[in-house]
Backbone bond lengths (Angstrom), bond angles and torsions (degrees), N, CA, C in turn:
res aa  C-N    CA-C-N  psi(-1)  N-CA   C-N-CA  omega(-1)  CA-C   N-CA-C  phi
1 X - - - 1.463 - - 1.537 110.79 -
2 X 1.341 114.95 -41.24 1.457 120.24 -179.51 1.526 110.61 -62.39
3 X 1.353 116.26 -41.31 1.458 120.78 179.94 1.530 110.65 -65.68
4 X 1.330 116.42 -37.01 1.459 121.06 -179.80 1.521 110.76 -65.38
5 X 1.329 116.05 -44.84 1.469 120.82 178.63 1.523 110.24 -62.53
6 X 1.335 114.75 -43.22 1.461 120.13 178.71 1.519 110.51 -62.15
7 X 1.337 116.04 -35.70 1.460 120.70 179.37 1.524 111.11 -64.93
8 X 1.323 116.40 -44.70 1.471 120.83 179.11 1.526 110.42 -61.40
9 X 1.337 115.38 -45.90 1.468 120.53 179.07 1.527 110.43 -62.12
10 X 1.331 115.96 -38.33 1.461 120.91 -178.71 1.523 111.38 -65.63
11 X 1.334 116.76 -39.85 1.466 120.02 178.12 1.533 110.48 -65.42
12 X 1.320 116.21 -36.35 1.469 120.21 177.21 1.529 109.94 -64.98
13 X 1.341 115.92 -43.76 1.468 120.11 178.23 1.522 110.82 -62.91
14 X 1.331 115.58 -38.16 1.465 120.77 179.36 1.528 109.89 -62.08
15 X 1.314 115.65 -42.54 1.467 120.50 179.08 1.527 111.01 -64.98
16 X 1.333 116.27 -42.16 1.469 121.01 179.06 1.531 110.12 -63.37
17 X 1.337 115.81 -41.63 1.458 120.08 178.12 1.518 111.71 -62.61
18 X 1.332 116.23 -39.91 1.456 120.39 178.29 1.519 111.96 -64.96
19 X 1.328 116.23 -42.46 1.468 120.96 178.75 1.531 110.11 -63.87
20 X 1.335 116.50 -42.89 1.470 120.98 178.98 1.525 110.75 -61.28
21 X 1.332 116.38 -39.12 1.463 120.94 179.81 1.529 110.91 -65.18
22 X 1.325 116.81 -42.80 1.470 121.37 178.31 1.526 110.36 -62.23
23 X 1.325 116.55 -45.02 1.471 120.86 -179.16 1.528 110.97 -61.81
24 X 1.338 115.87 -45.09 1.467 119.72 -179.11 1.527 110.81 -66.03
25 X 1.323 117.37 -37.69 1.463 120.68 177.56 1.523 110.82 -60.71
26 X 1.322 116.23 -42.70 1.460 120.70 178.07 1.526 111.30 -65.94
27 X 1.328 116.58 -39.23 1.462 120.65 177.81 1.526 111.39 -62.96
28 X 1.331 115.62 -37.89 1.474 119.84 177.75 1.523 110.85 -63.76
29 X 1.322 116.18 -34.16 1.464 120.60 179.42 1.527 111.31 -74.36
30 X 1.323 115.68 -39.95 1.461 121.44 -177.42 1.524 112.07 -76.12
31 X 1.334 115.34 -38.92 1.470 121.07 -173.81 1.529 110.39 -132.65
32 X 1.330 117.73 66.84 1.470 121.18 -175.28 1.526 114.44 -60.77
33 X 1.332 118.11 -23.31 1.463 120.59 179.95 1.527 111.95 -63.91
34 X 1.325 115.88 -26.70 1.470 120.78 -178.96 1.522 112.15 -109.00
35 X 1.350 116.52 20.28 1.465 119.75 -176.62 1.518 113.12 -58.99
36 X 1.338 117.87 -34.65 1.462 120.34 -178.35 1.529 110.75 -63.32
37 X 1.309 115.93 -42.32 1.463 120.69 178.95 1.524 110.90 -61.48
38 X 1.318 116.95 -43.34 1.460 121.19 179.86 1.531 111.25 -65.91
39 X 1.332 115.86 -43.92 1.477 120.59 -179.44 1.521 111.83 -62.14
40 X 1.327 116.13 -44.21 1.461 119.55 -177.59 1.534 110.11 -66.68
41 X 1.313 116.11 -38.79 1.474 118.86 178.89 1.526 110.11 -63.45
42 X 1.328 116.80 -46.92 1.456 120.54 -179.36 1.522 110.99 -60.78
43 X 1.314 116.82 -43.46 1.469 121.03 -178.91 1.520 111.15 -59.67
44 X 1.309 117.09 -47.86 1.462 120.91 179.87 1.530 111.25 -64.22
45 X 1.331 115.74 -38.28 1.465 120.99 179.26 1.528 110.93 -62.04
46 X 1.338 116.32 -44.83 1.464 120.92 -178.79 1.531 111.57 -69.24
47 X 1.322 116.81 -41.23 1.461 119.93 -177.23 1.528 111.54 -68.82
48 X 1.309 117.81 -31.63 1.465 120.28 176.94 1.524 112.06 -61.20
49 X 1.315 116.30 -24.83 1.465 120.77 -179.64 1.529 112.35 -73.68
50 X 1.342 116.71 -23.03 1.468 118.77 -173.58 1.528 114.25 -120.04
51 X 1.334 117.49 -9.01 1.471 119.84 -175.80 1.521 111.42 -120.74
52 X 1.329 115.76 128.61 1.463 118.38 171.39 1.518 110.75 -93.12
53 X 1.341 116.13 -10.79 1.460 121.32 176.78 1.531 108.44 -164.50
54 X 1.325 116.39 144.11 1.463 121.35 174.07 1.520 107.87 -121.24
55 X 1.316 115.68 118.20 1.456 121.36 179.52 1.527 108.61 -102.92
56 X 1.319 116.14 130.53 1.461 120.97 179.35 1.518 108.82 -115.54
57 X 1.321 115.71 125.19 1.462 121.89 176.20 1.523 108.73 -114.76
58 X 1.338 116.39 141.12 1.452 119.76 -174.87 1.514 109.53 78.83
59 X 1.318 116.79 -176.77 1.463 121.05 -178.62 1.523 111.35 -129.76
60 X 1.304 114.38 141.49 1.452 120.42 174.27 1.529 108.52 -70.27
61 X 1.327 116.51 127.21 1.456 121.99 -179.71 1.531 109.23 -89.66
62 X 1.316 116.50 110.06 1.464 120.89 -177.32 1.525 112.41 -66.13
63 X 1.324 117.01 -16.69 1.460 119.71 -179.84 1.529 112.44 -90.96
64 X 1.326 116.92 -5.17 1.469 120.48 179.08 1.525 110.03 -71.86
65 X 1.338 116.56 142.46 1.469 121.40 178.91 1.513 112.56 -96.99
66 X 1.344 115.42 -33.50 1.464 120.88 -173.27 1.524 110.62 -129.99
67 X 1.330 116.34 125.05 1.458 121.50 176.49 1.520 108.99 -109.55
68 X 1.324 116.66 133.42 1.465 121.07 179.14 1.531 109.14 -131.35
69 X 1.319 116.42 143.22 1.459 119.32 -179.53 1.514 112.37 -165.44
70 X 1.318 115.77 -179.23 1.468 121.32 -178.74 1.522 111.08 -75.75
71 X 1.313 115.27 148.20 1.469 121.29 -177.04 1.527 108.92 -113.15
72 X 1.330 117.05 109.24 1.454 121.27 -173.44 1.531 113.96 -108.20
73 X 1.355 116.02 -25.31 1.473 119.13 -174.53 1.525 108.15 -165.26
74 X 1.337 116.90 160.67 1.463 120.36 176.94 1.530 111.91 -58.86
75 X 1.333 116.77 -29.57 1.464 120.24 -178.55 1.526 113.02 -79.65
76 X 1.332 117.49 2.38 1.470 119.71 171.49 1.527 109.90 -56.55
77 X 1.325 115.67 -36.99 1.464 120.96 -178.99 1.518 110.33 -64.37
78 X 1.332 116.22 -46.80 1.469 120.39 179.29 1.525 110.70 -63.10
79 X 1.328 116.62 -36.95 1.469 120.60 179.74 1.522 110.97 -63.01
80 X 1.334 117.13 -49.17 1.459 120.01 -178.57 1.531 111.31 -67.52
81 X 1.326 116.59 -34.52 1.466 119.82 175.29 1.529 110.69 -64.67
82 X 1.315 116.10 -29.50 1.465 120.97 -179.70 1.524 112.06 -75.56
83 X 1.323 116.84 -42.36 1.473 119.62 -174.52 1.529 113.16 -86.01
84 X 1.344 117.61 -16.84 1.461 121.01 177.96 1.530 108.70 -113.18
85 X 1.325 118.19 115.43 1.470 120.87 -175.68 1.522 114.52 -72.23
86 X 1.324 117.70 -20.84 1.458 120.74 -176.67 1.529 112.12 -75.41
87 X 1.329 115.38 165.40 1.459 119.96 176.87 1.520 109.04 -71.74
88 X 1.314 116.63 130.30 1.454 122.90 -178.97 1.520 109.89 -113.78
89 X 1.329 115.28 140.85 1.456 121.27 177.69 1.522 107.78 -109.26
90 X 1.314 116.14 122.46 1.466 120.93 -177.25 1.520 110.96 -101.67
91 X 1.327 115.92 139.28 1.462 121.46 173.50 1.521 107.03 -97.51
92 X 1.325 116.46 118.04 1.475 120.90 -174.93 1.524 110.48 -132.52
93 X 1.318 115.38 165.39 1.464 119.86 179.15 1.532 110.38 -71.59
94 X 1.319 115.35 146.96 1.456 122.86 -174.94 1.526 112.25 -57.30
95 X 1.332 116.30 -33.60 1.470 120.67 -176.35 1.530 112.67 -57.81
96 X 1.340 116.49 -31.06 1.463 119.24 -179.44 1.524 111.45 -64.74
97 X 1.326 115.71 -30.10 1.451 120.18 179.35 1.522 113.19 -73.97
98 X 1.327 116.05 -8.91 1.462 120.85 178.90 1.524 111.73 -98.26
99 X 1.339 115.70 -2.66 1.467 120.04 179.49 1.524 109.67 -75.56
100 X 1.334 117.91 124.99 1.465 120.32 -179.76 1.529 112.23 -52.28
101 X 1.299 116.58 142.04 1.460 125.37 178.40 1.529 111.50 70.56
102 X 1.346 117.50 -56.10 1.454 121.01 -177.38 1.532 110.75 -58.89
103 X 1.325 117.11 -27.51 1.458 120.55 -177.80 1.533 111.21 -59.04
104 X 1.326 117.01 -29.12 1.460 119.52 -179.70 1.527 111.62 -65.33
105 X 1.333 115.92 -36.93 1.450 119.05 -179.70 1.529 110.77 -68.22
106 X 1.317 116.45 -25.30 1.460 121.02 -178.29 1.524 111.78 -90.85
107 X 1.313 116.93 -49.59 1.462 120.46 -174.16 1.527 113.51 -76.97
108 X 1.321 118.15 -20.27 1.461 120.76 -179.11 1.533 112.54 -99.12
109 X 1.321 116.30 5.20 1.469 118.42 -174.07 1.532 112.85 -126.86
110 X 1.334 117.54 23.91 1.477 122.67 176.68 1.520 114.23 69.04
111 X 1.339 118.78 14.04 1.462 120.00 178.89 1.540 109.86 -67.83
112 X 1.325 115.82 156.31 1.455 121.29 -177.67 1.527 108.77 -109.38
113 X 1.321 116.54 118.58 1.459 121.83 -179.16 1.526 108.98 -104.65
114 X 1.327 115.90 128.10 1.465 121.70 -175.11 1.524 110.42 -114.28
115 X 1.324 115.79 132.20 1.463 122.05 176.63 1.531 108.09 -88.68
116 X 1.321 116.70 102.64 1.462 120.69 -175.64 1.528 113.45 -67.84
117 X 1.325 116.71 -20.08 1.463 119.91 -179.58 1.527 111.80 -81.01
118 X 1.315 116.48 -10.53 1.464 122.04 -178.74 1.528 109.85 -99.98
119 X 1.329 116.59 122.31 1.457 120.99 -177.62 1.528 112.25 -65.74
120 X 1.314 116.05 -21.26 1.467 120.18 179.76 1.523 112.42 -87.92
121 X 1.337 116.22 6.17 1.464 120.00 -176.77 1.525 112.52 -62.21
122 X 1.344 116.86 -31.64 1.471 120.12 179.36 1.526 110.05 -65.04
123 X 1.341 116.27 -39.93 1.467 120.13 178.78 1.521 110.31 -64.27
124 X 1.338 115.24 -43.76 1.470 120.12 177.92 1.520 110.46 -61.29
125 X 1.339 115.78 -43.13 1.459 120.79 179.85 1.522 110.95 -61.81
126 X 1.332 117.07 -42.12 1.470 121.30 178.30 1.527 111.29 -57.62
127 X 1.318 116.00 -46.81 1.460 120.53 -179.16 1.520 111.81 -63.63
128 X 1.339 115.46 -43.87 1.463 119.72 -177.73 1.529 111.68 -68.90
129 X 1.325 116.44 -40.56 1.463 119.93 178.88 1.525 110.38 -64.29
130 X 1.328 116.93 -42.10 1.464 120.30 179.43 1.531 110.87 -59.12
131 X 1.331 116.15 -40.25 1.466 119.72 178.25 1.526 110.77 -59.99
132 X 1.344 116.16 -42.15 1.472 119.95 -178.30 1.524 111.08 -70.80
133 X 1.326 115.93 -41.83 1.468 120.13 -179.27 1.525 110.52 -64.54
134 X 1.331 116.75 -37.43 1.468 121.02 177.55 1.526 111.66 -62.58
135 X 1.335 115.95 -22.38 1.471 121.01 176.19 1.529 111.33 -91.32
136 X 1.344 115.12 6.43 1.473 122.22 -179.34 1.531 112.53 65.89
137 X 1.335 116.09 33.17 1.456 120.82 176.77 1.529 109.89 -95.57
138 X 1.329 116.37 155.15 1.462 122.09 -179.17 1.532 109.73 -97.14
139 X 1.314 115.67 129.56 1.465 120.85 -179.64 1.518 109.55 -105.07
140 X 1.329 116.58 135.00 1.463 121.41 177.50 1.522 109.20 -120.82
141 X 1.327 114.67 136.16 1.460 119.52 178.31 1.526 109.44 -142.58
142 X 1.322 116.01 144.32 1.467 121.13 175.95 1.526 108.04 -97.76
143 X 1.330 118.58 110.86 1.464 121.09 -177.71 1.530 114.63 -59.99
144 X 1.336 117.71 -22.77 1.463 119.95 178.96 1.531 111.72 -69.41
145 X 1.328 115.39 -20.25 1.461 119.72 177.62 1.510 114.45 86.84
146 X 1.320 116.90 -29.94 1.462 121.72 179.15 1.517 108.49 -153.07
147 X 1.321 116.77 159.72 1.465 118.66 -177.56 1.524 110.77 -71.26
148 X 1.295 114.44 150.19 1.459 121.06 -177.14 1.532 109.37 -91.09
149 X 1.332 116.48 97.43 1.463 120.78 -178.90 1.526 112.42 -78.77
150 X 1.328 115.74 -30.06 1.465 119.95 -173.99 1.524 112.77 -71.86
151 X 1.325 116.18 -52.30 1.461 120.62 -176.48 1.517 109.95 -151.27
152 X 1.331 117.53 90.15 1.472 120.69 -177.79 1.527 114.04 -65.12
153 X 1.331 116.79 -8.35 1.466 119.86 176.87 1.531 111.43 -81.47
154 X 1.330 115.70 -14.48 1.465 121.23 -176.81 1.523 109.28 -126.97
155 X 1.311 117.69 115.01 1.453 120.76 -177.33 1.529 112.95 -68.26
156 X 1.324 114.44 150.22 1.459 120.62 172.66 1.527 108.88 -81.29
157 X 1.331 115.24 176.05 1.461 119.42 176.80 1.531 110.20 -64.14
158 X 1.312 115.85 145.73 1.455 120.18 179.47 1.531 110.63 -87.82
159 X 1.334 115.66 141.24 1.458 121.48 175.73 1.530 109.71 -75.23
160 X 1.321 115.78 159.21 1.460 120.21 -176.53 1.532 113.50 -81.56
161 X 1.345 116.80 -17.94 1.465 121.04 -176.00 1.516 115.05 -54.87
162 X 1.342 118.66 -52.45 1.465 120.00 -178.85 1.529 113.54 -60.05
163 X 1.319 116.68 -33.56 1.469 120.99 179.00 1.526 110.03 -64.85
164 X 1.333 115.56 -48.53 1.457 120.31 178.75 1.525 111.14 -62.24
165 X 1.300 115.27 -38.89 1.459 121.93 179.86 1.525 111.10 -59.81
166 X 1.312 116.91 -50.49 1.459 121.99 -177.56 1.523 111.99 -65.41
167 X 1.322 115.61 -41.44 1.465 120.14 -175.63 1.529 112.11 -74.13
168 X 1.314 117.96 -45.28 1.468 120.76 -176.36 1.526 111.97 -69.24
169 X 1.330 116.80 -32.74 1.467 120.16 179.48 1.524 112.33 -98.32
170 X 1.342 116.31 -1.33 1.462 122.53 -179.39 1.535 110.85 51.03
171 X 1.307 115.67 53.49 1.458 121.62 -177.95 1.523 111.34 -83.91
172 X 1.303 115.62 148.62 1.463 120.46 174.13 1.523 107.29 -82.17
173 X 1.313 115.91 118.99 1.468 122.09 -171.72 1.529 110.75 -100.99
174 X 1.323 115.79 134.90 1.466 119.78 170.97 1.534 109.25 -125.89
175 X 1.322 116.91 115.70 1.469 120.00 176.55 1.531 110.74 -79.15
176 X 1.317 116.14 154.30 1.462 121.46 174.88 1.526 108.51 -141.76
177 X 1.321 114.97 159.39 1.467 120.93 -179.56 1.523 108.94 -129.53
178 X 1.315 116.80 131.12 1.466 122.28 176.22 1.522 108.57 -105.74
179 X 1.337 115.49 127.50 1.460 120.82 -176.84 1.523 110.38 -123.08
180 X 1.291 116.34 130.45 1.473 124.52 167.80 1.528 116.35 85.60
181 X 1.303 119.25 -12.77 1.469 119.71 -174.39 1.530 113.31 -56.56
182 X 1.340 120.26 -49.47 1.469 119.19 -175.14 1.517 114.30 -64.60
183 X 1.334 117.11 -17.90 1.458 119.79 -176.87 1.530 113.10 -82.59
184 X 1.334 114.80 4.19 1.472 119.01 171.60 1.526 109.78 -75.22
185 X 1.331 116.12 -16.96 1.466 121.00 -177.24 1.530 109.96 -104.93
186 X 1.316 115.10 112.03 1.463 121.75 -177.33 1.530 110.27 -102.47
187 X 1.319 115.06 159.19 1.465 120.87 179.62 1.530 111.09 -118.81
188 X 1.320 114.45 164.85 1.487 122.78 172.86 1.545 113.28 55.25
189 X 1.317 118.99 66.68 1.459 128.12 -4.16 1.533 111.52 -86.08
190 X 1.341 114.69 165.66 1.459 118.98 176.85 1.521 109.32 -61.86
191 X 1.315 116.21 134.50 1.455 121.21 176.73 1.522 109.11 -162.66
192 X 1.321 115.31 160.47 1.455 121.50 177.42 1.517 108.93 -109.56
193 X 1.304 116.08 124.49 1.461 121.63 175.98 1.523 107.45 -121.55
194 X 1.310 116.27 114.64 1.461 120.85 -174.94 1.526 111.87 -56.24
195 X 1.337 114.95 141.13 1.455 121.70 -176.87 1.526 111.48 -122.07
196 X 1.318 114.37 163.29 1.457 120.47 168.98 1.519 105.52 -88.80
197 X 1.320 116.26 107.85 1.461 121.98 -174.63 1.526 110.08 -99.80
198 X 1.310 115.04 141.83 1.462 119.69 -176.85 1.526 110.52 -124.24
199 X 1.339 114.51 139.55 1.468 121.68 171.98 1.525 106.79 -122.09
200 X 1.316 115.76 123.75 1.461 121.24 -178.37 1.523 108.76 -114.10
201 X 1.340 116.76 120.35 1.454 121.91 176.52 1.527 109.22 -95.48
202 X 1.325 116.35 126.90 1.459 121.11 176.38 1.533 109.35 -91.54
203 X 1.314 116.60 168.96 1.461 120.74 178.48 1.521 110.36 -63.63
204 X 1.316 116.50 141.77 1.463 121.30 178.50 1.527 110.22 -85.06
205 X 1.331 116.08 161.72 1.461 120.76 -176.39 1.530 109.91 -164.08
206 X 1.324 115.25 165.07 1.459 120.96 171.04 1.526 108.06 -97.64
207 X 1.329 118.11 143.01 1.478 121.86 -173.16 1.532 113.16 -77.64
208 X 1.332 116.89 68.18 1.463 120.79 -179.52 1.529 112.23 -94.15
209 X 1.327 116.61 -28.38 1.463 121.36 177.55 1.529 108.79 -74.12
210 X 1.323 118.52 127.89 1.464 121.39 -176.07 1.534 112.26 -63.26
211 X 1.330 117.55 -23.81 1.471 121.31 -178.90 1.530 112.64 -103.16
212 X 1.318 116.79 16.45 1.467 120.14 -173.55 1.528 112.87 -58.78
213 X 1.322 117.37 -36.66 1.460 120.88 -175.21 1.521 111.27 -66.83
214 X 1.322 116.00 -47.71 1.464 120.85 179.32 1.529 111.02 -66.05
215 X 1.332 116.06 -39.81 1.471 120.39 179.98 1.524 111.24 -65.50
216 X 1.320 115.74 -38.64 1.474 119.62 179.20 1.519 110.86 -66.15
217 X 1.311 116.42 -43.16 1.469 120.48 177.15 1.524 110.27 -58.44
218 X 1.320 116.81 -43.50 1.458 120.71 -179.39 1.525 111.49 -67.10
219 X 1.332 117.22 -37.94 1.469 120.64 177.86 1.523 110.80 -61.12
220 X 1.332 115.37 -44.97 1.463 119.75 -179.98 1.525 110.39 -64.02
221 X 1.328 116.21 -42.97 1.467 119.55 178.75 1.521 111.34 -63.46
222 X 1.325 117.30 -39.39 1.464 120.72 177.92 1.521 111.44 -61.49
223 X 1.327 115.62 -39.33 1.473 119.96 178.72 1.525 110.30 -67.27
224 X 1.327 117.07 -41.59 1.467 120.57 177.06 1.528 110.49 -60.42
225 X 1.323 116.63 -44.49 1.471 120.85 178.63 1.524 110.50 -60.41
226 X 1.304 116.02 -44.66 1.464 120.79 -179.27 1.531 111.39 -63.67
227 X 1.314 116.14 -47.53 1.466 120.68 -176.46 1.522 111.68 -63.82
228 X 1.317 116.93 -44.93 1.458 119.27 -176.96 1.524 112.16 -77.04
229 X 1.317 117.16 -26.61 1.475 119.90 174.21 1.523 110.44 -68.86
230 X 1.327 116.70 -39.81 1.463 120.89 177.09 1.517 110.50 -63.59
231 X 1.326 115.06 -40.19 1.460 120.21 179.91 1.532 110.71 -64.19
232 X 1.321 116.81 -41.57 1.465 121.64 179.41 1.531 111.45 -63.66
233 X 1.323 114.90 -41.31 1.471 119.18 178.78 1.530 110.76 -64.09
234 X 1.340 115.79 -38.20 1.458 119.81 179.25 1.519 112.64 -65.60
235 X 1.343 115.75 -36.03 1.464 120.23 179.84 1.524 111.60 -71.75
236 X 1.319 115.41 -27.32 1.463 119.18 -177.01 1.526 113.36 -85.74
237 X 1.324 115.87 -7.60 1.477 117.95 -179.21 1.531 110.55 -72.18
């Protein structure tokens, strides 16, 4: 009975979150000068629905140009917008820019939309990222390319685009790890159970090591293994 009630409440929260997202998207279109304020408010509003605590390990490097990390859920974006006060530029698939209403939040806020079906998309991405970096903006990209619905504890293969991006533009890279966010969403029945969510910032660096991309992926995976193994041990006590 408790799960059923929680499910009903969760669907109501989901609807409220959707309405808030539509309103903020329209505000970004109407008043683009204040888009950052609207985005940050929406992000915090959404994250409050799923997190009873946010733990941050490491420090965000304000001098980093490119942030890369694991992609566990659509709300990863809201989480990073919440923990980083600066304006963030997201690299997303072109299809998102074709979504009614939501397109305003993307096209009016300097976001970079990439057409994955176009082989020249990497070149376009390079040009667009350089424009943002020249403005001293921070770019975030998920190397997996899409969120991991099957098993957020285990990363998918990384796409080659972010590697080329960092190396050709000589960007200062800061990896990050998101832990526990997708587990706020339960099934059978669907419900939201607030979690203790963690964001771990790794040391930033310039991509001079030829194996940096593979090593970074492995570091993030090692942290995921460690975090979820600790969690399992805690549950078994």
